[in-house]
N, C-alpha and C positions, 0 to 999 in steps of 0.2 A: 680300542680309540683310534678312531679317524685320522688320516695324516693332517698335516699342517698346512691350512691355506689362509694366504693372506688375502682378504676380501679389495685392499686397494692396490691390487698388485697393476694391474692394468694403467691405474693412473700414475704409479710410480714408474713405469715404463715410458709413460706418455711425458713425465716431468724429466726422466733421463734425457730423452730425446731432445726435448724442447732446453736442455742446458747444452748439450752438443751443438745444435742449433745456434745459440747464441754465444758458445765459443768460437765456432767457423765464423761467425760475422764479425768478432774480435779479430780473429788473425787475419780476417780480410780487410779490416779498418788497418789494420797494422802495416798490411802490405801497399796500402793505398799511401798511408804516410809515410813508408819508406822511400815509396817510388816519388813522392812530392819533395821530399827532402834531398834525394838525388837530383832531381831536376833542378831544384834551388842552387844546389852547389855547381852544378855546370854554368848555369846562369850566371853566379857571382864569379865564377871562374872566367868565363867569357868577359866580365866585365872589367877583372883584372888585366887580363891580357891586352883589352883594347886601351886602357890607361898605360900599359907599360910599352905599348907601340907606337900611342900618342907622345908621351915623352922622350921618347928615342929617336923619332923621326924628326929632322930638321926642316922642314916646309911641306904643305900639304896644298893643294889646290881648293879653292874655295868649294868647289863641287866634292871633294872628297870630304872636306871638313862637315860639310851639310849632312853627307851619306851617313858619315862616322857619326855625328850626332844624331840623326834620327835612329840609326841602329841602337846605339846606347840609352838613348830615350825609351825607345821599343823592348830592351832588355829591361830596365827599370820595372816599365810597367808589366811585365811579365813576371819578374822578381817579386812585384808588388801583389800580384793576383794569385801567385804559387803560395806566397806568405799568407793571405787569406783564406787559401785552400786547406794551408797546413794548420792553423788555428783552427777551422770548422771542424776539420777531420780531427783534431785532437779534442775538440770538445765532443763529437761523437763518439772516440774513442771512451772518455769518460762516461759517457751514459752507457754504452756498451758495457763497461766493465760494471756497472750498478747492475744491469739486467741480468750478467751471470752470476755475480754474487748472489741475487734475489733467486736465480733459477736454481743454482747450485743448493740455496738453503732450502727450497721447497722440496726438493729431491731427497735431502739428506732428513728433513722431517718425516718423511713418509719413512726414508731406511730405519730410522731409531724406532717409528710406530710399529714396523715390520719385524724388527730385533727383539721388542718387548714384548712383542706379540708370541714370537716363537719361544724367548725364554720361559713364558708365561705355560705355553704348551708343552713345551720340554720337561716342566717340573710336575704339571699334571700327569703326564705320561708315567714319569718316574715315579708318582705317589701311587699310582695305579700300577705300577708293576711292582712295587713293594709290598702294597695292599693285597696283591696275588699270589705274591712268595710267601705271603705270613699266611695268608689264609691256606693255602698248601701246605706249609709246614705245620700250621695245626693241627689242620684234618688228618694227616700222617702221623704225628705223635700224640694225638687224642685217642688213636685207635690202640696205642700201644699201652697206654697209660689206663684206660678203663676194663674192668675186667669183661669177658664176654657175657653177655647176657644168655640165659640158658631159658 
């Protein structure tokens, strides 16, 4: 009997690589989200620090107040932009998770087909081996039972 061969092996390999690519893209998106979160935390910490400085100071010149107000305003704008990017990144992560699940499902489907085919091949091989052994046993024992012909 010939050896087991899965006709869709190349397709299964391609789907496995595709699943790996989708997973690495998901990891990249998680890294982007973590970077955005860190940036937002830094901006919010800076805003809190400015609030504490302003509350602790007794007097500011108009120019200092104006600069601080402009800086605070720009930090709030940056925080809003980072928040928007963080939400977009979260949506992208959700979409990428779906792609990963789909790619894994496609790959697992072919693995199941290969495993089922291998089980069938193994069963056929076992049957063939058993039939051959039975034929060999019968041929050896049939010579012992039958009287020699003259």
